[in-house]
N, C-alpha and C positions, 0 to 999 in steps of 0.2 A: 691662125687667126688673121683677120684682115687688118691692114694699117688703120682703117677708119675706126674699127672697134678698139684697137689699142690706143688711138688718140683720144677717143671718148673716155676710155677707162682712165687715162692719165689726167684728163681734165676733171673727171669726177673725183679722183684721189686728191688733186690739188685743192679743189673746193672744200672737201672734207677736212683737209689739213688746215686750211685757213680758218674755217669755222672752229675747229678744235683749238687752234692757237689763240684765238681771241675769245673763245667761249670757255665754258667749264661745266662739267657734269657733276652730279653728286653733291650739289649744294644742299645743306640741311634745310628743311622747311622753316626752321626757326632762326636761321642766320640773320644777323643784323645787316643793315645796309652797308656798313663798312666791310664786314666779312664777305658779303656778296661781291662788292666792288673789288676787293683784293683777289678773290678767287676767279672772277669772271671778266672783269673789266681792265684791271691794272696791266695785264700783258700788252694791251694795245694802247691804253690811255695813260700809262705810267703810274707808278706807285703814288706820286704826288699830284696826279691829275693834270700834269703839264704837257701831256702828249708824247707819243712815240710813233707807232704805226698809225694810230688813230689821232684825231685832233685833240688839242688841249681843251680841258673842261673848266679850267680856272686860269686866271691871269690874262696877260695881254694876248689878244688873238682868239680868246675863247668865245665862240659865237653863241653858245647856249646860255650864257650868263643872264641875259635879259628875257629868256624864253620861259613860258609858264611850265609848271610841273607836267601838265598834259603833253607838252611837246617832248619832254624828256622820256616820259612813260611810253609814248608812241614810238619814239626813236629806238628805245631799247627793245620794245616789244616786236616791232615790225622790221627793224633795221633801217639804216639810212646810208646812202652812198655805198661805200664798200663794207660797211659794218653789217654783219649778219644779224638776222632776227633772233632774239633770245626767247621768244614766246614758247619755243619747244624745249628750252633748257631751264627756264625759270618760271615760277608761278606768277600770276598777276600781282599777288601781294609782294613777292620778292622783287619784282620789277619796280613797284612803287617804293619799296624800302631803298633800293639802289638809287632811284631818282632823288629821293629825299636826302640821301647821303651826299650826292653830288651837289644838290642845292645848298646843303649845310656848309660844305666846303667852299662854295661860291659866296658864302656870307649872307645867305638868304634864310 
């Protein structure tokens, strides 16, 4: 095998691992926003939404606190920055539930 092929294979594997690390498969269709957050989002945004690999979603420095629900839905669906798109992992309704859970935790 060529070095170029192996390099591409390595990059593809790294991308898949990063998506898996911050994503989650097998979320039940009827999962609550909290359940979706815990299974899919908490690995990167922290159990308490204060950030880890991903930015804080609550508290000081949380940039999404004043953004509308549509911003959160779009960010979760299509991805933003280094966050992968979740539209292939979650349904539209699950994405809305997760966004509403984040907003609830933000005090909105």
